[in-house]
N, C-alpha and C positions, 0 to 999 in steps of 0.2 A: 675921383669917385664916378663910377657909372652906375646908374639904377640897374636893378637885377633885371627888369624886364627890358632894358635896352641893351643887354649884353651881346646879343647876336645881330645887332643892327648897324654893325660897321662903324661903330664909334670909338672904337679902339684900335691903335695900331696894330697891323697883322704880326708884327715881330714880338709883341708884349709877352713875356714869359706867364705861361699859366701853371705849369706843373714840372717839377724836376724829380730826377731819379737817379739813385746810384746803383751801378752794377759792380761787384766784386768778383775777383778771381776764382774764389773757393767753390766748390761745387755744391755745398749746401746754399749759398746765397745765390747761385744759379737756378737751384732747384725751387727756392723761395719765389725767385721772380717768374718762374714759369707757372707756378700755382697762383699767383696773383695776377696773371695775365698782362705781362708786359707786351706791349705793341709795338709796331713799326711806325709810330707817330713821332718819333724823335726827329725832329727838324735841326737841332742845334746840339753840339757837343763841345766839352772840353776836357782835358785831362788834368787832374788834380795831382796824382801821384801815378808812379808806375803800376800800382794795383788797384787804383780807383778811378772811375770815370763818372762824370756827371752828364747826364743828357736832359734836354730842356723840349718840353712841348709848348708850342707857341699858340697864340690867340687864333691864328689861321688855322692850325690844324685842329684846335678844340672846336672852331665852329663846323669844320669839316665832318668831324666825328659826330657831333651833335645831329647834323642833318641826316646822316648815314643811318642813326639809330632811329630818328624821328620818322624817317620814310618807313622803318620797320613797325614800328609802333602803330603809325596811323592806320596801318592795315590790320590790326588787331580788334578783334570784337570788344565792344565795352569801353567805357570812359575811364576807368581807374585802374592803374597799373601800379602792383607792387614792386618797391625796389629791394631786392635782396642781393646785394653787390657789395663785396668786401673791398675791391680795389677802389681807392678813393677818386682816382682819374676817371674811371669807368663809371662810377657812381655819379660823379659830377656830370659828365657827357649824358648819361641816360635821365638824370634829373631835369636838365634843360630841354632834352629832346622830347619828354613827355610833355612838358610845358609848352613847348614850340608847335606841338601838333594838337593843343587844346585840350589834352587830358588831365586828369589829375594823379599827381604822384601819391601813393601810399606808402609810407616808411615805417614798417614794423619796428618795434624795439628788439626783436630777437627773430632770428631765422630758424630756431629749432622747430622740427616738425610738428610737435604739439601746439605750439603757439600759432604757428601759421594756420594750422587746422581750424584754430578756434576763429581766426580772422577770415576764414574762405569766403564769407558772405561780404567782406568789405573791399575786395577787389576783384576784377574780371580777368586780369592776365599778371604775368609775372616776368620780370627781367632779372636774371641771375649773372653770375660772374662767367658761367659756360656760355649761356646764350648769347652775351654781349661780345665775347672772344670770338665766338663763330661768327657772329655778324660781321665782325671786323676783318678776319679773314676772307670771307666771302666777297665783302666790299671791295677789298684791296685787289682780288683776282679779277672781278668781273666789270668794275666800273672804268670809265674812261674820264679824262679831266672835264670835258664838256658836261657830261651827265652829272658829275660831282659838284660842278658850278652851277648848274640848273637846280639841284637839290638843295644846295646850300641857300640859294636865292629864295626858295619857297618856304623853307623854315627860319624866318628870322623875327616874326612877330610873336609877342607873349604879352597875355593879358596882364595888366599891372595889379589886378586883383584876383589873379589865378588862386585857386584854392590848392593847399597841400594838407595831407593828413599824416600826422605822427600818432604813436601810440606810447602811453605811459600806464603805470599802475594805478588803476583807480580803487578808491576806498571800499567800493562796493565788492570787490573780489575779482573784477573781471578786467582785461585789458581797456584802459580808457582812450577813445578817439579825442584827439585834440586838432580840431580842423582851424587852420590859420590860412592867411593870404599872403601872398608874395608881398604885398605893400607892407605888412606886418615886419617881415623879414628885412625888407629894404629900410624900414625905419630903424630897425636893430642895427644893422651893419653901419649905418650912418651915425647911430649913437657910438659903436664902438670906434669909428674912425675918427670922430670929433674927440674921444676921450684920450685915444692912445696913437693917433698918428704919427706924432712925433717919436714916440717911443719905438714903434715897429719900423717906421721907414720903408726901406725897399727890402728888408730881410725877407729870407724865404721862411714859410710857416712849417715847423715840423712837429709832429704831434704822436701821441701815444693813445689817446682816445678815439673811440669809433664815431664815424660820421652819422650814423643812424640815430643818434639822440642830438637834442637840440644844441648841446653845448658844442660837440663836435662838428655838427652841421653848421652852425654859425661860423666857429672859430677857425675851422681846417677848410672849409669848402667856400662858403658865400662871401664872408668878409674878404678872404684873399681875392676873390674873383671880381668883386664889386672895386676893390681898391688898386686892382691891379698888380698884385703882390703874389709870387708864385707860392705854391704849396708842395711839399713833399708828397710823393706817391704813396709810399708805405708807412706803416707805423714803426716808431722805435721804442725798444723796450729796455735799454740800458745805457749808461753813459757811453760806452764804447761805440755803439751804434750812431749815437748823437755825434760823437767827436768824428765820425766818418762823414757825416753830412756836413759839419762844419769844415772839415777839409775840403769837401766837394763844392760847397756851395758859399762859403764865406759867412756873412752876416746871418744869423738865424733868429727866429722867435720860438719858443717852445710853448706847445699847448698841451697840457696833461691832467692828471686828477690826483687827489691826495694820496692815495694807496701807492701810486706810482712814485711821486715825488718823494715821498717819506721813505721808500726803499732805495732810491738811488744814492744817497750819501753814503751807505755802507759798501757799495760796489766799487770795482776798480775803475779808475779813470774819472770819477765825479769831480774831485778837486783841482784836476789838471786840465779841465775843458777850456781850450784856447781857440780862436778868441771866445770870450764868454758870451753867451747868448744875450741879446739885447733885453730879452724879458722871458720870465717863466710864468705862464699863465696856468689857474687851477681852478677847477670848478666841480661840482658833484658832491660837496660836504665840506666842512672846514678842515684846513690843513692844521695838523699837530704843531702847537707852539715849538716843541724841540726841532721839528723839521725845518719851519720857518727862520729859527735862529742859525741852524746848520747853513742855509742858502745865504743868509745874510753875511755870515762870517767867511764862507768860501768866496763870495763872489762881489764883495765890495760894500757890503752894507744893505742892500736892498733884498727883501725876501719877496717869494713868488707874488703876483698879483692875483687875489682871489677874486672869483666872480659869484655872486649869490643870485639865484633865480631859480626859474622852473619852466617846464615846457609850457605851461599854461600863461605864464606872466613874460616868459623871456627874462632878460637881465633885468635886475633890480637895483643892486648895490655892489661894491667892491671894497676890498681894503688890501692893505700891504702891513703885515703885523709888525715890521721894523718900525713903522711909523704909528701904527694904532691897531688895537684889535677890534674896534668898533666898525661897523659897515658905513660907507659913504654913499648915499643914493647916487646912481648914474646920473649923467646930465640929461635934464628933461624929464626925471622921474620924480613925482610928488609922493610922499609918504607920510604916514601918521598910525598911530596906535588906536584901534578900535576899542569900543566898550568892553569886550570880552578879553583885551590884551593881545588880539590878533594883529598882525601888520596889515594895512590897508595901502593900496597904492592906486594912483593914475599913472598911465604910462601910454606913449605911443606905440608902443609894442602891443597892445591889448587889442587894438581895432576898435575900441570905443572910448568915450570920454568919461565914463562913470568910474566911481571908486570900486576896486576889486579887493574882496577879503581873501588873504591866504590862509593856510592853517598852521602858520609859525607864529609862536607867542614871542613879543619883543618889548624892549624898554628902549627909550631915546633919551640921549644927553642934550645938554644945553646948546650943542652946536648941530643938532639935526641928525647926527649919527646914531645908529642904533645897534643893539646888542641882541643876539637870538638867544630865546631861552626855552627852546623844546618846540616839538610838535604838539599840536591841539587833535591831530587825526592818528591813524594808525599805518602811515607811510614812512618807511625808513630808508636810508641809504647806506649801503655797504660799499666799500671800495668805490664809490662814486656812481653806483647803480641803484636804481630806485625801485623798491619792492613794496607790494601793498601786503601786509599781514594777512588780511582777510582773504586775499585771492591765494596766498599759501595754504591757508586752512581750508579752502573750498577745495582745492586740489587734492590735499591729503585725504579728504573724506570721499574722493571718488574710489580710494582704493578698498578692497574688501577687507583688509586688516583692521581698517580705523572706523570706530565708530562716532567718536568726536575727537576734534583737534583745536589745539589752542597754540599760538605761538608769542615769543616775546623777545625783545633785543636785551642782550646780555652784554655787560661791560667787560671786555677781555683785558688781558695785560697790555696789548698793543693796539687792538681795533675792537669796535663793537661786531658781535656775532649775533645769530639768532637761535634760540631754544626751542624745541617743539615737545609739548607735552600732549601724549596721545593716550586717549581711552580706547582700549583695543575691543575690538568685536570678538565674538567666539571663534571665528577663524583665525584673527589675529592673536588671541590668546593661544591658541594651538601652535601657530607658527613659533611664538616666543617660547614655548615649553620644548618644542621638538628643536629648534635651531639656534636658540639663544637671542640675547639682545642685540649683539652687534651684527649678526646676519639680518635680523628684522629691520635694523636701522639703515643698513645698506640697501635693502630691498627698497624702503620708503624713499631713501635717497634717489635711486636709479628712476622711480615713478616720478618724482618731481623734477628730474633733470631733462624731462621730455618737454617741460614747460618754461623753466626759468634757466638763467645763467648760473653756472656752477657756484659763482661767488656769493650769491644770495641766498644759497640752500642752507637749510638748518645744520649747524655743527655739532649741536648736543641735543641729546633725545631722553627723554623719560618716557616710560610707558606705564599707565595706570589702569585700574579697574573702571575708575570714574574720574572726571575732571574736578579740581578743587573749587567747586562753587561756594560762594558764600551764602549767608541767611537771606540775601536779597535776590540770589539766583545770578549773582554777578561774578566775572573772573577777573580780579583785580590783578593787575600787572605786577604788583609787589608778591601776591601769593604765587604766581607762575613762576616768577624768577626764584622764589623760595625753593621751588622743586629742584633746583640744580645746586643746591647746597645741603650740608647737614641739617637735620631737623634740630629743634631745641635739645632732644635728648641725645643727640650726637650721631644718630644713624643716618646714612644717606642712601635713599632708595632710588636705584636706578631704575628698576622694573618691577611690575606686579602684574599676576594674571590669576584668574578663578579657573577651577575646573572642578565643578560639581561642588562638593564640600570642602575641597582643598583650595588654599591660597599658596600661590608661589611667588617668592620674591628673590631679586638679586639686590644684595646690598653692598656698599662700600665703607670699609673701616677708615674713616679718616685719620691720617698719620698724626695729626694735630690733637687728636682726642685727649680731653684732660684726664681721661681715665688711665692712660699710660703712665702718668707721673707717679714714679716710685714703684711701678708694677711690671716689670723689676728693673732696677738700674742697670744699665747696660743691654739688658734683653727685654724690652717692652712687649708685654703680652696683654691681650684684652681680657679683662676679669670676667670670670663666668657669671657673675652676678648682673654685668652689664648686658650679656647676651640673653640673660632670662629677661632681664627688663625690657629690652627691644621685642622679643617674642610676644611679651604679655601686651605692650603698647601697640603693636601693630594688629594683633588680634582684636583688642578692643575696638578698633576702627570699623569693624566689620561683624563682630560677634557681641551682641548685646549681654551684658552680665559678667563679662570676663573681668570686669574691675573688681567685682565682689570675690576676690580670691580666698579659695578655700584652703588649697595645699597645691604643692608641687610633688609629682610622683615620679619615680624611676628618673630621676636626674643624674645624667652623665655628661662628663667633659673627657672626651677622648684625644683631642689634638689641640696643640696651641694656635692661637689666631694672632698674627703680627699687624703691625700698621700697615694700612694700605691694602689689605687683603679683600677680595672678592668673596662674598658668602653667598651660597644659595640656602634660603631659608624655606621650608614648607610647613604650613600650619594645616592641620586635618581637624575638622571639627566634628565632633560626636554630640549633636545636640541632645538626644535622649539621656545620655549620661553626664551631661553639661561638662565636658571634657574637651580640651584643645592640645593634641599632640604636635609638638614641635621638633623639627630636626635640622641642624646646621650641617652643611657641607662645605668643604673647601676643597675645590677641584673633584677628584675623586674619593677624598677621605671624609668621613663622619668626624665632626669636632664636637657636637654637642648634641643633646636630645632630652627631652622629658615630656611630661603631661601636665597640663594646667588645668586644675579642677577648680571650678567656680561655683558659687552658691545660687541656689534657686532664688530668683528674683521675688521680692514680696510686694 
């Protein structure tokens, strides 16, 4: 191990491998390599097969590249430099270049335009893939060996306590800066090496996770650099790509996320990976039990090593579900349960010696291991990405169609998703009536995509006249979740909007509705009395007195309604005459109509 601040000071052999890369003969992979900025820093190479070659960038080339970027960054105004670089090798070089010239790296969680615009005051300059690649071309054309050596000697000192800023989702609804020091990262990579040195050995680190979040930054970049273990330059997304790396590199360690690992067993090539990676690491959320069993069955009994932690705390615990589903604290981490049930810890990764409270509820067993029991705040993780529900809501409310917004996690068949309940503005209601629910949802989806990664965006939408506040003015998560299923009376309300004295609804008829039983055998049809009941119930939510039913006039049923149908319901209130006219449409067809007459309230 070498301390991160000593990485450029000549304490490692020049030929030590830093980064490896695989190029394949097909045009698609060549194009991918060009877009990811393959450079001419390859100083070693070997052929693993006729169609696959692996190239290695050694420590000497890494230091030279760092120095060239540092010379460029040193001339820029300001002290904070944002890293918006997808190429992992270029990112690592730029990160240490910024540190080497005494400036502060700022690592945004996303490179989307809206997100970066929000952080505009948090950085003074930006390094991108394009700017770093252009600099590499310029340096290779214009510099001579003597000037390169002089530059490399100038940029070797790094402050052990140099600051770095990462961003994560804050519970207040805005991106939250997490300022850490290089010493904290150094303490963490030493913990990782102490815990898994023998398991990782000299294997090449192959990853599917991005390096701009703390898990990828540590496991994919900083730990390999400190330990002298090479990392793969590009991300792998499927078992066949992983097998290509295994063929080229030999021994590997895989750094991935639960969503990726859960998907791989169903893909071609998974069960035949050979030689089997020395370890699969997973973080960003719990790995499904079924996926853990599949890895244990396929690869000799050991499921992936799961890491639990956060950007604020660094790593806290680990588990291997084939041995235990409880979490074991990492070496050097003290843990306890707080008075409110929250996990508390003391850790060298925190930068202080005090107890730190998390927002995860836990219970402990007799052996000091803990089980997670849910969040105490409103931060959720989807496919390994952390998102603040308040931030989603705040962004939604910036759109002119939205008066109020509430979001809630929804348990799906295979994974958790987010549902959004939207109280529409007058403009939004008009858009709903003109274009429909699906078009409106797509508009709001595009709006959010300016700020968030696609995987965390709401997948299910409900549009309302008002949000379902309770008597205390609260929006319980259970009430919000109920908006995404049938109401007790059976109707599922997808959207509602007001237009003067008219109420407009889009309804789904649940196929499992009990009223289809026996009506009729073999040809289920929604009973007319149910349609009438739905119209009365929905009208009563907005029209006082409708429950005091006097009569139903001009009742007509003109078309059958089958299970799963989408119905448009219009309620027109004539207050002076105490009447509500209702009409159901199925696509372009009228299927039911009538007039609800109610008594004068006493």
